[in-house]
SEPATOR-862847 format. One record per residue (C-alpha): residue in three letters; x, y, z negated. Coordinates in nm, 3 decimals, always signed. Example, Ala and Ser with C-alpha at 12.3 -4.5 7.8 and 13.67 -1.06 7.14 Angstrom:
BEGIN
ATOM, residu, c1, c2, c3
ATOM, ALA, +1.230, -0.450, -0.780
ATOM, SER, +1.367, -0.106, -0.714
//
This chain:
BEGIN
ATOM, residu, c1, c2, c3
ATOM, MET, +31.491, -10.592, +2.779
ATOM, GLU, +31.422, -10.560, +3.150
ATOM, LYS, +31.300, -10.859, +3.352
ATOM, GLU, +31.440, -10.939, +3.692
ATOM, TYR, +31.205, -11.082, +3.953
ATOM, PRO, +31.309, -11.285, +4.259
ATOM, PRO, +31.302, -11.132, +4.607
ATOM, CYS, +31.013, -11.229, +4.833
ATOM, ILE, +31.102, -11.535, +5.039
ATOM, LYS, +30.899, -11.407, +5.335
ATOM, CYS, +30.995, -11.040, +5.377
ATOM, SER, +31.292, -10.990, +5.139
ATOM, ALA, +31.175, -10.628, +5.100
ATOM, GLY, +30.948, -10.686, +4.801
ATOM, LEU, +30.976, -10.875, +4.476
ATOM, LEU, +30.768, -11.172, +4.365
ATOM, ILE, +30.587, -11.080, +4.044
ATOM, PRO, +30.377, -11.316, +3.830
ATOM, LEU, +30.003, -11.276, +3.771
ATOM, SER, +29.805, -11.451, +3.499
ATOM, ASP, +29.437, -11.544, +3.478
ATOM, TYR, +29.185, -11.719, +3.256
ATOM, GLY, +29.048, -12.068, +3.312
ATOM, ARG, +28.683, -12.174, +3.312
ATOM, ASP, +28.679, -12.216, +2.934
ATOM, GLY, +28.858, -11.885, +2.874
ATOM, ALA, +29.202, -12.036, +2.816
ATOM, PRO, +29.486, -11.819, +2.947
ATOM, ILE, +29.677, -11.945, +3.252
ATOM, GLN, +30.019, -11.783, +3.265
ATOM, TYR, +30.173, -11.734, +3.606
ATOM, LYS, +29.876, -11.858, +3.806
ATOM, ALA, +30.011, -11.670, +4.107
ATOM, TRP, +30.327, -11.500, +4.225
ATOM, VAL, +30.268, -11.215, +4.471
ATOM, CYS, +30.492, -10.992, +4.679
ATOM, THR, +30.504, -10.626, +4.576
ATOM, ASN, +30.532, -10.519, +4.941
ATOM, PRO, +30.171, -10.444, +5.050
ATOM, GLU, +30.260, -10.499, +5.416
ATOM, CYS, +30.380, -10.854, +5.342
ATOM, GLY, +30.105, -11.011, +5.132
ATOM, PHE, +30.296, -11.334, +5.058
ATOM, ASN, +30.176, -11.526, +4.752
ATOM, ILE, +30.202, -11.861, +4.580
ATOM, ARG, +29.902, -11.975, +4.375
ATOM, ILE, +29.779, -12.261, +4.160
ATOM, ASP, +29.412, -12.339, +4.230
ATOM, ASN, +29.250, -12.635, +4.057
ATOM, GLY, +29.589, -12.797, +4.004
ATOM, GLU, +29.699, -12.757, +4.367
ATOM, ILE, +29.976, -12.524, +4.483
ATOM, SER, +29.895, -12.310, +4.785
ATOM, PHE, +30.067, -12.020, +4.954
ATOM, GLY, +29.987, -11.756, +5.210
ATOM, LYS, +29.617, -11.718, +5.130
ATOM, SER, +29.510, -11.358, +5.100
ATOM, VAL, +29.489, -11.219, +4.749
ATOM, GLY, +29.219, -10.964, +4.687
ATOM, GLN, +29.042, -10.787, +4.407
ATOM, SER, +28.785, -10.986, +4.212
ATOM, TYR, +28.450, -10.819, +4.158
ATOM, LYS, +28.340, -11.055, +3.878
//
């Protein structure tokens, strides 16, 4: 079964795909962020400490 992802609301060229993470206590957080697949766009929506933010740059974690 193939999943369909929504188009990016900023550039319409990429798709918004979900990313998951782990919380402080190791509990999984599904869909913590949605990011655009177009590397030139960089649009994202994130949940940080219970607050929704968008447009902040998403980068690789070196933890």
